[in-house]
ZAZA-792530 format. One line per field, with one value per residue (C-alpha): residue number from 1; residue in three letters; x, y, z. Coordinates in steps of 0.5 Angstrom, whole numbers, plus 500, padded with zeros to 3 digits. Example, Ala and Ser with C-alpha at 12.3 -4.5 7.8 and 13.67 -1.06 7.14 Angstrom:
num <- c(1;2)
residu <- c(ALA;SER)
X <- c(525;527)
Y <- c(491;498)
Z <- c(516;514)
REM end
This chain:
num <- c(1;2;3;4;5;6;7;8;9;10;11;12;13;14;15;16;17;18;19;20;21;22;23;24;25;26;27;28;29;30;31;32;33;34;35;36;37;38;39;40;41;42;43;44;45;46;47;48;49;50;51;52;53;54;55;56;57;58;59;60;61;62;63;64;65;66;67;68;69;70;71;72;73;74;75;76;77;78;79;80;81;82;83;84;85;86;87;88;89;90;91;92;93;94;95;96;97;98;99;100;101;102;103;104;105;106;107;108;109;110;111;112;113;114;115;116;117;118;119;120;121;122;123;124;125;126;127;128;129;130;131;132;133;134;135;136;137;138;139;140;141;142;143;144;145;146;147;148;149;150;151;152;153;154;155;156;157;158;159;160;161;162;163;164;165;166;167;168;169;170;171;172;173;174;175;176;177;178;179;180;181;182;183;184;185;186;187;188;189;190;191;192;193;194;195;196;197;198;199;200;201;202;203;204;205;206;207;208;209;210;211;212;213;214;215;216;217;218;219;220;221;222;223;224;225;226;227;228;229;230;231;232;233;234;235;236;237;238;239;240;241;242;243;244)
residu <- c(MET;GLU;THR;ILE;ILE;SER;ILE;LYS;ASP;LEU;LYS;LYS;VAL;TYR;ARG;MET;GLY;GLN;GLU;ARG;VAL;TYR;ALA;LEU;ASN;GLY;ILE;ASN;LEU;ASP;ILE;LYS;LYS;GLY;GLU;ILE;CYS;CYS;LEU;PHE;GLY;THR;SER;GLY;SER;GLY;LYS;SER;THR;LEU;LEU;ASN;MET;VAL;ALA;GLY;LEU;GLU;LYS;PRO;THR;ARG;GLY;SER;ILE;VAL;ILE;LYS;GLY;SER;HIS;ILE;GLU;LYS;PHE;ASN;GLU;LYS;GLN;LEU;ALA;LYS;PHE;ARG;GLN;LYS;TYR;VAL;GLY;PHE;ILE;PHE;GLN;SER;TYR;ASN;LEU;LEU;PRO;ASN;LEU;THR;ALA;LEU;GLU;ASN;VAL;THR;LEU;PRO;LEU;ILE;LEU;LYS;GLY;TYR;SER;ARG;LYS;VAL;ARG;ASN;LYS;LYS;ALA;LEU;LYS;MET;LEU;LYS;ALA;VAL;GLY;LEU;GLU;ASN;ARG;ILE;HIS;HIS;LYS;PRO;ASN;GLN;MET;SER;GLY;GLY;GLN;GLN;GLN;ARG;VAL;SER;ILE;ALA;ARG;ALA;PHE;VAL;GLU;ASN;PRO;GLU;ILE;ILE;LEU;ALA;ASP;GLU;PRO;THR;GLY;ASN;LEU;ASP;THR;LYS;THR;THR;GLU;GLU;ILE;MET;GLN;LEU;ILE;ALA;GLY;MET;THR;GLU;GLU;TYR;GLY;GLN;THR;MET;LEU;LEU;VAL;SER;HIS;ASP;ASN;GLU;ALA;SER;ALA;TYR;ALA;ASP;ARG;ILE;VAL;TYR;ILE;LYS;ASP;GLY;GLU;ILE;GLU;ASP;ILE;GLU;THR;ARG;ASP;LYS;TYR;TYR;GLU;LYS;PHE;GLY;MET;LYS;GLU;CYS;ALA;ILE;ASN;ALA)
X <- c(097;099;094;096;090;085;079;075;068;069;064;063;057;055;050;045;041;038;039;045;047;051;056;059;056;061;065;070;075;081;085;091;098;098;090;086;079;074;069;062;056;051;052;052;053;059;064;068;068;071;077;078;078;084;087;087;083;078;077;073;068;069;073;081;084;091;096;102;102;100;094;093;086;091;096;096;096;104;104;099;103;109;105;102;108;112;107;101;099;092;089;082;076;078;085;088;093;096;093;100;104;106;105;112;112;106;109;115;111;111;118;120;117;122;128;130;134;131;135;133;126;125;128;123;118;119;120;113;110;113;110;103;104;105;112;110;106;111;111;103;099;093;088;092;090;084;081;084;091;090;088;094;098;095;096;104;104;101;106;112;115;112;108;106;098;094;088;083;077;072;078;074;068;069;071;067;067;073;077;075;077;084;085;083;088;093;092;091;097;101;099;100;107;109;106;102;095;089;083;079;072;067;060;062;061;066;071;070;071;078;078;080;074;068;065;058;057;050;048;054;055;058;052;056;063;064;071;072;070;063;062;064;059;053;054;056;062;069;075;079;085;089;096;092)
Y <- c(891;891;894;900;901;896;897;892;892;899;902;909;910;916;917;922;922;915;914;911;914;910;915;909;901;896;899;894;897;895;901;899;902;908;908;914;912;917;916;919;921;927;931;926;920;918;920;925;921;915;919;922;915;914;920;918;924;920;913;908;905;898;895;896;901;898;903;900;894;898;898;906;905;903;909;914;921;922;915;918;925;921;917;922;927;921;918;923;929;933;937;941;944;950;951;951;956;961;968;972;967;967;962;959;960;956;950;950;948;940;941;945;940;935;939;942;948;954;953;946;947;954;950;944;949;953;947;945;952;952;945;948;954;959;961;968;968;965;972;973;971;968;974;976;970;967;961;956;959;958;951;950;952;947;942;944;943;936;934;938;931;926;923;916;917;924;925;930;932;936;939;943;944;952;952;953;948;950;951;944;941;945;942;935;935;937;933;927;928;929;923;919;922;921;914;916;913;918;918;923;925;928;929;932;928;932;931;924;922;923;917;909;907;911;908;910;911;912;912;910;904;902;902;901;901;903;903;909;906;904;911;914;909;911;919;918;922;922;920;925;928;927;930;935)
Z <- c(156;163;168;172;175;178;182;185;189;190;195;198;203;206;212;212;218;218;211;207;200;196;192;189;189;187;182;178;173;170;166;162;162;156;156;156;160;160;166;163;167;169;175;182;178;182;177;181;187;183;181;188;190;185;187;194;196;199;203;200;205;202;196;193;189;186;183;180;185;191;195;196;200;205;205;210;208;208;203;199;198;196;191;188;187;184;179;178;175;176;171;174;171;175;173;181;179;184;182;185;181;173;169;169;177;177;173;177;183;183;182;188;192;189;191;184;183;180;174;173;174;170;164;165;166;160;156;157;157;150;148;150;146;151;150;150;156;161;165;165;171;171;171;164;161;157;160;155;156;164;162;158;164;168;163;163;171;170;165;167;171;166;171;169;170;169;173;169;173;167;164;159;163;163;156;149;144;140;146;148;142;142;150;148;142;146;153;148;144;150;153;147;146;153;154;159;162;163;167;165;168;163;161;155;148;145;150;151;144;145;150;148;153;155;162;163;171;173;181;183;178;172;167;160;157;150;146;142;135;138;141;134;131;135;135;127;129;125;129;133;130;136;133;129)
REM end
């Protein structure tokens, strides 16, 4: 399979007084097109820092991040914004919905930035809200929805323009076990259906079980990498029904 994200010798060093703290210390990782890859680790392991680097939200101290042939670590803010707008969708733990907007209006936000007419963006947003099972909540604002419903709106917003890459930062971190399973089935199923690539950050075994590969990160370094089969075998789990 084609490599869509290539990370080489990635380091991120923070200075705290005279001390140098390595948030990332020599990460090497290739992510294939169409793969769901989970960055797994405890709080402070470096997994979210690595996701932020891939998103272009932080600059590395050293190393390279090549996405679709472009060295994004060399991009300026304007170039990064255009790149993200064209290729990347984001799903956040805290949903990041605008509280004064309805579900429909929140999902149309990426489309407004691309200059679509109101008619076209509403049509696209409505289609995606139906796909995530929220056709009866399109005029509801975030405070009128449950956490699971708000995350579904966030998912619809991430997928509305069918980006090639989905970056998901603890997308089930605020959800109960049952809702976690529902949301992960939805995310993984849509990623597979649309042929997208997902980089998922999690510390939850239930969520990471949907990944093709699980990359264990500890103290800013890759400790181990497991395939889905080995992961199931280790925990005695049955294969997740992605399209359930």
